[in-house]
C-alpha positions in Angstrom: 236.2 21.9 60.7 235.4 18.2 60.5 238.2 16.3 58.8 238.1 12.7 57.6 241.6 12.0 56.3 244.1 14.8 56.4 242.7 16.4 53.3 239.1 15.4 53.3 235.9 16.1 55.2 234.7 13.2 57.4 232.3 11.1 55.3 229.7 10.5 58.0 229.6 14.2 59.1 229.1 15.1 55.4 226.3 12.6 55.2 224.5 14.2 58.1 224.9 17.6 56.4 223.2 16.1 53.4 220.3 14.9 55.5 220.2 18.3 57.0 219.4 19.6 53.5 216.5 17.2 53.3 215.3 18.6 56.6 215.6 22.1 55.2 213.1 21.1 52.5 210.7 20.1 55.3 211.3 23.5 56.8 210.7 25.4 53.6 207.3 27.0 53.8 207.2 27.6 50.1 206.7 23.8 49.8 203.2 22.5 50.1 202.4 21.0 53.5 202.1 17.5 52.0 205.5 17.9 50.4 206.9 19.1 53.8 205.5 15.9 55.5 207.1 13.8 52.7 210.5 15.4 53.3 210.2 14.6 57.0 209.5 11.0 56.0 212.6 11.0 53.7 214.7 12.5 56.5 213.6 9.8 58.9 214.1 7.0 56.4 217.6 8.2 55.5 218.5 8.4 59.2 217.3 4.9 59.8 219.5 3.5 57.1 222.4 5.6 58.3 222.2 4.0 61.7 221.7 0.5 60.3 224.7 0.7 58.1 227.2 3.5 58.9 226.8 3.8 62.7 226.8 0.0 62.8 230.1 -0.1 60.9 231.6 2.6 63.2 230.6 0.6 66.2 232.3 -2.5 64.8 235.5 -0.4 64.2 235.4 0.7 67.8 235.1 -2.9 69.1 237.8 -4.3 66.7 240.2 -1.4 67.4 243.6 -2.1 65.9 242.5 -5.5 64.8 240.1 -4.0 62.2 241.2 -5.1 58.8 239.2 -2.3 57.1 239.9 0.6 59.4 238.3 3.2 57.2 238.2 5.9 59.9 241.0 7.0 62.1 238.8 7.9 65.1 235.5 6.1 65.0 234.7 6.7 68.6 235.0 10.5 68.1 232.9 10.3 65.0 230.2 8.5 66.9 230.1 11.2 69.5 229.8 13.9 66.8 227.1 11.9 65.1 225.1 11.6 68.3 225.4 15.4 69.0 224.4 16.3 65.4 221.5 13.9 65.4 220.1 15.3 68.6 220.4 18.8 67.2 218.6 17.7 64.0 215.9 15.9 66.0 215.1 19.2 67.9 214.7 20.9 64.5 212.6 18.0 63.2 210.2 18.2 66.2 209.7 22.0 65.7 209.0 21.5 62.0 206.5 18.8 62.7 204.7 21.0 65.3 204.6 23.8 62.8 203.2 21.6 60.1 200.5 20.3 62.4 199.5 23.8 63.2 199.4 24.7 59.5 197.2 21.7 58.8 194.9 22.7 61.6 194.4 26.1 59.9 193.4 24.1 56.8 190.8 22.0 58.8 193.0 18.9 58.8 193.8 17.2 62.1 195.8 14.2 63.2 193.8 13.0 66.2 195.0 10.7 68.9 193.0 8.2 71.0 192.0 10.9 73.5 190.5 13.4 71.0 187.8 11.4 69.3 184.1 12.4 68.9 181.4 9.9 69.8 180.9 8.9 66.2 184.7 8.5 65.7 185.0 6.3 68.8 182.3 4.0 67.3 184.2 3.9 64.0 187.6 3.2 65.7 186.1 0.3 67.8 184.6 -1.2 64.6 187.8 -0.7 62.6 189.7 -2.4 65.3 187.4 -5.4 65.5 187.2 -5.9 61.7 190.7 -5.0 60.6 193.2 -4.9 63.4 192.4 -7.4 66.1 193.3 -10.4 64.1 196.7 -8.9 63.0 198.1 -8.4 66.5 199.2 -10.7 69.3 200.5 -8.9 72.4 203.7 -10.2 73.9 203.5 -10.5 77.7 207.2 -9.9 78.0 207.6 -10.7 81.7 206.7 -14.3 81.0 209.2 -14.7 78.1 212.3 -16.5 79.2 214.7 -14.7 76.9 215.0 -11.2 75.5 211.8 -10.2 73.6 212.3 -10.0 69.9 212.0 -6.4 68.7 212.4 -6.2 64.9 214.1 -3.6 63.0 211.9 -1.3 60.9 208.9 -2.0 63.1 207.4 0.1 65.8 205.9 -1.3 69.1 203.4 -0.1 71.6 205.0 -0.7 75.0 202.1 -1.1 77.5 201.8 -0.8 81.2 198.7 -2.7 82.4 197.3 -2.2 85.9 194.3 -2.4 88.2 192.7 0.2 90.5 191.4 -2.7 92.6 194.8 -4.4 93.0 197.8 -2.0 92.9 200.2 -5.0 92.9 198.7 -6.3 89.7 200.9 -4.6 87.1 202.2 -6.2 83.9 204.2 -5.1 80.8 203.3 -6.0 77.2 204.6 -5.2 73.7 202.4 -4.9 70.6 203.9 -4.8 67.1 202.0 -2.2 65.0 201.0 -4.1 61.8 201.9 -1.4 59.3 203.1 -4.0 56.8 199.5 -5.2 56.3 197.4 -2.2 57.3 197.7 1.5 56.5 199.4 3.7 59.1 197.0 6.5 58.5 193.2 6.0 58.7 190.7 8.7 57.8 188.0 9.2 60.4 184.4 10.2 60.0 184.3 14.1 59.8 183.8 16.0 63.0 182.1 19.4 62.5 183.4 19.6 58.9 187.0 18.9 59.7 189.2 16.2 58.0 190.5 13.9 60.7 193.2 11.3 60.5 194.2 8.8 63.2 197.4 6.7 63.3 197.1 2.9 63.5 198.9 2.8 66.8 196.3 5.2 68.3 193.5 2.9 67.1 195.2 0.1 69.0 195.9 2.4 72.0 192.2 3.3 72.2 191.2 -0.4 72.1 193.6 -1.6 74.8 190.6 -2.4 77.1 189.2 -4.6 74.4 192.5 -6.6 74.5 193.3 -6.7 78.2 190.1 -6.1 80.2 189.2 -9.8 80.1 192.3 -10.5 82.1 191.3 -8.2 85.0 193.1 -5.0 84.0 191.4 -1.6 83.9 194.4 0.8 83.7 196.2 1.1 80.4 199.2 3.1 79.2 201.0 2.8 75.9 204.2 4.3 74.5 205.7 3.9 71.1 209.3 2.5 71.0 211.6 1.6 68.1 214.9 -0.1 67.6 217.3 0.3 64.7 219.7 -2.6 64.2 223.0 -3.3 62.5 222.0 -4.3 58.9 225.3 -5.3 57.5 225.5 -8.8 55.8 228.8 -10.3 56.7 229.1 -12.4 53.5 232.0 -14.8 52.9 234.0 -13.6 50.0 235.3 -17.0 48.9 234.5 -18.0 45.4 232.5 -21.1 46.5 230.2 -19.1 48.7 226.6 -20.3 48.6 225.2 -16.8 48.0 221.5 -17.5 48.6 222.2 -19.4 51.8 224.5 -16.6 53.1 221.8 -14.0 52.2 219.1 -15.9 54.0 221.4 -16.3 57.0 222.3 -12.6 56.9 218.6 -11.5 56.6 217.8 -13.6 59.7 220.7 -12.0 61.6 219.6 -8.5 60.5 216.3 -9.1 62.5 218.3 -9.8 65.7 221.4 -7.7 65.0 223.0 -5.5 67.6 221.0 -2.3 68.3 222.5 0.9 67.0 219.7 3.2 68.2 216.7 2.9 70.6 214.0 5.6 70.3 211.2 6.0 72.8 208.4 8.4 73.8 210.0 10.8 76.2 206.8 10.5 78.4 207.3 6.8 78.9 206.8 5.3 82.3 210.4 5.2 83.7 209.9 1.8 85.3 208.9 0.4 82.0 211.8 2.0 80.2 214.3 0.6 82.8 212.7 -2.8 82.5 212.7 -2.8 78.7 216.3 -1.6 78.3 217.6 -4.2 80.8 215.7 -7.0 79.1 216.7 -6.0 75.6 220.3 -5.2 76.5 220.2 -1.5 75.6 222.6 1.0 77.2 223.1 4.7 76.8 226.0 3.9 74.5 223.4 2.5 72.0 222.1 5.9 71.1 219.1 6.0 73.4 217.0 8.9 72.1 214.0 10.4 73.8 211.5 11.4 71.1 207.9 12.4 70.7 204.7 10.4 70.5 205.2 9.3 66.9 208.1 7.2 65.5 208.8 5.7 62.1 208.2 8.9 60.4 209.3 7.2 57.2 205.6 6.3 56.7 204.9 10.0 56.2 206.4 9.6 52.8 203.0 8.0 51.9 200.8 10.4 53.9 197.4 10.4 52.1 197.5 13.2 49.5 193.7 12.9 48.7 192.8 14.9 51.8 194.5 18.0 50.3 192.7 19.9 47.6 195.4 22.3 46.6 198.5 20.1 45.9 200.2 21.6 42.8 200.4 18.9 40.1 203.8 18.0 38.8 204.1 18.1 35.0 203.6 14.6 33.7 206.5 12.7 32.1 206.4 12.8 28.3 207.6 10.3 25.7 210.8 11.3 23.9 209.6 12.8 20.7 211.6 10.3 18.6 210.1 7.3 20.4 206.3 8.2 20.4 204.4 5.0 19.5 203.7 3.6 17.1 207.4 3.4 16.1 210.0 0.7 15.9 212.5 1.8 18.5 215.3 -0.5 17.3 214.9 1.1 13.8 215.0 4.5 15.3 218.2 4.0 17.2 219.8 2.5 14.1 219.6 6.0 12.7 221.1 7.8 15.7 221.6 7.5 19.5 218.8 8.6 21.8 219.2 9.9 25.3 216.3 9.6 27.8 216.3 11.9 30.8 214.1 10.7 33.6 211.8 11.7 35.2 211.1 14.2 32.5 211.0 11.6 29.8 208.7 8.6 30.3 210.2 5.3 31.3 207.6 3.7 29.0 210.2 3.9 26.1 212.4 1.3 27.9 209.4 -1.0 28.4 208.5 -0.5 24.7 212.0 -1.4 23.6 212.0 -4.6 25.7 208.5 -5.5 24.6 209.5 -4.9 21.0 212.5 -7.2 21.5 210.2 -9.8 23.0 207.9 -9.8 20.0 210.3 -9.3 17.1 210.8 -12.7 15.5 214.4 -11.8 14.5 215.6 -11.1 18.1 217.6 -14.0 19.5 219.0 -12.9 22.8 218.5 -10.2 25.5 221.1 -9.7 28.2 220.4 -7.3 31.1 221.5 -6.3 34.6 218.9 -5.7 37.3 219.6 -4.1 40.7 216.3 -2.7 42.1 213.0 -3.5 40.6 209.4 -2.1 40.9 207.0 -4.2 42.9 205.1 -5.2 39.9 207.9 -4.9 37.4 207.0 -4.3 33.8 210.6 -4.9 33.0 210.4 -8.5 34.3 207.1 -9.0 32.6 208.6 -8.0 29.2 211.6 -10.4 29.8 209.3 -13.3 30.7 207.3 -12.8 27.6 210.5 -12.7 25.6 211.3 -16.2 26.9 207.8 -17.3 26.0 208.4 -16.1 22.5 211.5 -18.3 22.2 214.3 -15.7 23.0 217.3 -16.6 25.1 217.2 -14.1 28.1 220.0 -13.7 30.5 219.4 -11.6 33.7 222.3 -10.7 35.9 220.4 -10.1 39.2 222.2 -8.5 42.1 220.9 -10.3 45.2 222.8 -8.0 47.5 221.0 -4.8 46.6 220.8 -3.4 50.1 217.4 -3.7 51.7 216.1 -5.3 48.4 217.7 -8.7 49.0 214.5 -10.5 49.9 212.6 -9.0 47.0 215.3 -10.0 44.5 215.4 -13.5 45.8 211.7 -13.7 45.0 212.4 -12.3 41.5 215.1 -14.9 41.0 212.5 -17.7 41.6 209.9 -16.1 39.4 212.3 -15.5 36.5 213.8 -19.0 36.6 210.4 -20.6 36.8 209.6 -19.0 33.4 212.9 -20.1 31.8 215.0 -17.0 32.2 218.7 -17.7 32.8 219.6 -15.9 36.1 223.2 -15.2 37.1 224.3 -13.5 40.3 227.5 -11.9 38.9 230.6 -12.4 40.9 230.5 -13.5 44.6 233.0 -10.9 45.8 231.6 -7.8 44.3 228.2 -6.2 43.7 227.0 -5.7 40.1 225.8 -2.1 40.0 226.2 -1.5 36.3 222.9 -0.7 34.4 223.3 -2.2 31.0 221.4 -4.2 28.4 222.2 -5.6 24.9 219.7 -7.0 22.4 220.9 -9.2 19.5 219.0 -10.1 16.4 219.6 -11.7 13.0 218.2 -10.3 9.8 219.1 -11.9 6.5 222.3 -13.4 7.9 223.2 -10.1 9.4 223.7 -9.7 13.1 222.4 -6.4 14.5 222.8 -5.3 18.1 221.1 -2.6 20.2 222.1 -1.5 23.7 221.3 0.9 26.5 223.4 2.2 29.4 221.8 3.9 32.3 222.8 5.9 35.4 219.8 4.5 37.4 217.8 1.4 38.1 215.5 -0.2 35.6 212.5 0.6 37.8 209.5 2.2 36.4 208.3 3.5 39.8 211.5 5.2 40.9 212.0 6.6 37.3 209.0 8.9 38.1 211.0 10.8 40.7 214.7 9.9 40.3 216.7 12.1 37.9 218.7 9.8 35.6 220.0 9.5 32.1 219.8 6.5 29.8 221.6 6.2 26.4 220.1 4.0 23.7 222.7 3.2 21.1 223.8 0.9 18.3 227.4 2.1 18.5 229.6 -0.9 17.8 232.5 0.2 20.1 230.2 0.6 23.0 228.3 -2.7 22.4 231.5 -4.6 22.0 232.6 -3.6 25.5 229.1 -4.3 26.9 229.3 -7.8 25.5 232.6 -8.3 27.2 231.1 -7.2 30.5 228.4 -9.7 30.1 230.9 -12.4 29.2 232.7 -11.6 32.5 229.5 -11.7 34.5 228.0 -14.8 32.8 231.0 -17.2 33.1 232.5 -18.2 36.4 235.9 -19.0 34.9 236.3 -15.5 33.2 238.6 -13.3 35.3 238.9 -9.5 35.7 241.7 -9.5 33.1 238.9 -9.5 30.4 237.6 -6.1 31.7 241.1 -4.6 31.6 241.1 -5.0 27.8 238.0 -2.9 27.2 238.7 -0.1 24.7 235.8 2.2 25.1 233.9 1.9 28.4 235.7 2.8 31.7 234.7 0.0 34.0 235.0 -0.6 37.7 236.9 -2.2 39.4 239.6 -2.3 36.7 239.9 1.0 34.8 237.4 3.6 35.9 239.4 5.4 38.5 242.5 5.6 36.3 240.5 6.8 33.3 239.1 9.7 35.3 242.5 10.4 36.7 243.9 10.6 33.2 241.1 12.9 32.0 241.7 15.2 35.0 245.4 15.3 34.2 244.6 16.0 30.6 242.7 19.2 31.7 245.7 20.2 33.8 248.0 19.9 30.8 245.5 21.7 28.6 245.2 24.5 31.1 248.9 25.0 31.2 249.0 25.5 27.5 245.8 27.5 26.8 244.2 28.3 30.2 241.1 26.4 29.0 241.0 23.5 31.5 237.4 22.8 32.6 235.7 19.9 34.5 232.1 19.3 35.6 231.4 16.5 38.1 227.9 15.4 38.9 227.5 12.6 41.4 225.5 11.4 44.3 228.6 11.1 46.5 232.2 12.3 46.3 234.3 10.4 48.8 237.1 8.7 46.9 240.3 10.3 48.3 242.4 9.5 45.3 240.1 11.3 42.9 239.6 14.2 45.3 243.3 14.7 45.4 243.4 14.7 41.6 240.7 17.4 41.7 242.7 19.4 44.2 245.8 19.2 41.9 243.7 20.4 39.0 242.2 23.3 41.0 245.7 24.4 42.1 246.8 24.4 38.5 243.9 26.8 37.7 241.5 24.3 36.1 237.9 25.5 36.7 236.0 22.7 38.4 232.3 22.8 39.1 230.5 20.1 41.1 226.9 19.1 41.7 226.9 16.6 44.5 223.6 15.6 46.1 224.8 13.7 49.1 228.2 13.1 50.7 230.9 15.5 49.6 234.3 15.0 51.3 236.2 17.5 49.2 237.2 20.9 50.6 236.3 23.9 48.4 237.8 26.7 50.4 241.4 25.6 51.0 244.3 27.9 50.2 245.5 27.5 46.6 242.3 26.5 44.9 239.2 28.0 46.5 238.6 30.2 43.4 238.7 27.2 41.1 236.8 24.4 42.9 233.1 25.1 43.6 230.2 22.8 44.4 226.5 22.9 45.0 224.0 20.4 46.2 220.4 20.3 44.8 217.6 18.9 46.9 214.1 19.3 45.3 211.0 17.4 44.4 213.0 14.9 42.3 216.0 13.0 43.6 219.2 13.9 41.7 220.6 10.5 41.0 222.5 10.8 37.8 226.3 10.7 37.4 227.7 12.9 34.7 231.3 13.9 34.0 232.4 16.5 31.5 236.1 17.2 30.7 236.8 20.3 28.6 234.6 22.6 26.8 234.4 24.2 23.4 234.7 22.0 20.3 235.9 18.7 21.8 234.5 18.0 25.3 234.6 14.5 26.6 231.3 13.6 28.2 230.4 10.5 30.2 227.4 9.1 32.1 228.0 6.5 34.8 226.4 4.2 37.3 229.2 4.8 39.8 229.6 7.4 42.4 233.2 8.5 43.2 233.5 6.3 46.3 235.9 3.5 47.2 233.1 0.9 47.3 231.9 1.8 43.8 235.3 2.1 42.1 237.1 -0.9 43.8 234.4 -3.3 45.0 231.6 -3.2 42.4 231.1 -3.9 38.7 230.2 -0.4 37.3 230.1 1.0 33.8 230.7 4.6 32.6 229.9 5.4 29.0 231.3 8.1 26.7 228.8 10.1 24.7 229.9 10.3 21.1 226.8 11.9 19.5 227.5 15.7 19.4 223.8 16.6 19.8 223.5 14.5 22.9 226.7 15.8 24.3 225.3 19.3 24.0 222.1 18.2 25.5 223.9 17.0 28.6 226.1 20.1 28.8 223.0 22.3 28.6 221.3 20.3 31.4 224.4 20.6 33.6 224.7 24.3 32.9 221.1 24.7 34.0 221.9 22.8 37.2 225.0 24.9 37.9 222.8 28.0 37.6 220.4 26.6 40.3 219.7 29.3 42.9 216.3 28.3 44.4 217.0 24.8 45.7 220.8 24.8 45.6 223.1 24.8 48.6 226.8 25.8 48.6 229.1 22.9 49.4 231.5 24.7 51.8 234.1 23.3 54.2 231.9 23.8 57.3 228.9 21.9 55.7 226.7 24.9 56.6 224.1 24.2 53.9 223.8 27.9 53.0 221.5 28.5 50.0 223.0 29.7 46.7 222.1 33.4 46.5 220.8 34.7 43.2 222.8 37.5 41.7 219.6 39.4 40.9 216.1 38.9 42.5 214.6 38.4 39.0 217.1 35.8 37.9 215.8 32.8 39.9 216.6 29.4 38.4 214.8 26.3 39.8 216.7 23.8 37.7 214.2 20.9 37.8 211.5 23.2 36.4 214.0 24.7 33.9 215.1 21.2 32.7 211.5 20.2 32.1 211.0 23.3 30.0 214.2 22.8 28.1 213.4 19.2 27.2 209.7 19.7 26.5 210.6 22.5 24.0 213.5 20.7 22.4 213.1 19.9 18.7 214.4 16.7 17.2 214.9 15.7 13.6 215.3 12.2 12.1 
């Protein structure tokens, strides 16, 4: 049994169990082969981030020892050993799944060919492709002539080459070539060979053309092996109020590219002399998680494996516009009548764009205030806000520059927005702004009207197509009064946290959210002692906050029925003596990413229902600006309760959250009672009737 603190499961071991569930989806033969490849890519991308952030943090804890100010784990060295063992086990499963998928694709007449498997026509194509597209994008590094350690960037893959000559055995050199996947596609479709569909990877195009690059220098022997480094990605920002945030970010991003290696992956067939030379020059040791892998690395690119080569991919049902917001309609007029809840990705994100566009055009709208965390590459949200400024509106954007791995993109958005006249604030220097809120104010005939939305997910039209989230559109005065105070806190440097402690309706982090949920849990304990009716539903991405977990334990021991849906990390035990019959949890991994946070206290006539941007983690509750929002509309309350009941009935893609992190699938009670919740939720929402 893997313990974190005395009463919780180790966070990082639980995270690896979550990624194991992703790997299970790649293993699931009921998924289309393209979907299985995509899950391999997601697994790989998740693992990269885990090594950049969590393994890096554990490494620092080991180095700092007792001097660590934030010693979050009691035994970081032991955790690192467990991580390495589990990662190697998962890598073996990964390799077997990939081999199985390749075989399945072969039966379909689809082949991923390497540089040694090309037909004559394909060789001609690869040479031409290299000359016209690739050659100008690569400059080999002759690493033996570089005085210092060669720069190997995080997130990139490199072809490590051994160059030799049959005529002069002493003439041997080593070279590194960065594979230019940022500017060229990783997967290239080849001319057909005997009716098959053939794909070649970009690195194999380069490998095939090594003679083109190096023969002029007298070499005629060429070997190439893919290597990859994952680096510490943490930004050590100064928490002082006068921190120059942009300068610190730019410094941190530069450091990220040369940060300490947390993992070194290489082709297990690599020339041993080359491996020894590289690791010595780069400063890699076995302690740095040296992992021998296959021929291919950076499997994250398989998330975007070309789907057009498959003719039988089942189409997902398209998102549909909420029936009350189908255009042409004045959305602000509609939500004056009643609140509206959007459920992504089932409902179309277009309604949010329509609302912002309507606010940009409406001559009575005066101001728009909004928080932005992660944006789409060509953001329609930003476009609507810029057009609002052009139409004379005062627009305030609270932009989080420290959104992990989106820092550079958000700095570019900052420049674009400010150039157009949008007022951009960065929130507070010592905490991330993770709340997803917006308020629109307009004046009609000397009357001020306000409209708002609160979301569990990012205002990103791309991720809204596959992230499961909820967004409340409302004119409720109590909710909007508190949203305005949150913006006042974020907008003005001299406004302190004390303002947020005075909010009456919204539980907000870092001031009141944890205590609010503690109070609600204890309310259910009291209720259960009186009437045996205590009931709690928790849906979150991650459950790791020890204080709230202990509160759930207390409620379960008192007999309160607690049901959890936790996609990722779950540090709570569910089988301990005293509450194993009352505390149950599942995790759902399916085609859509379960991203929403929903909390329900009580059932029957007076449940209290909340949506939130915050997971139950220390970082969210103590070190970020987060907003939870009560749902007052009875119809929407019931809608969320119905959706949660569908998810709790999941028995196709659900895994039991047990103490051993075994990822056992939820077993249906009867073979004909299968519930795949994401399909069932789409059916529920698409058949739901609304009245004005």
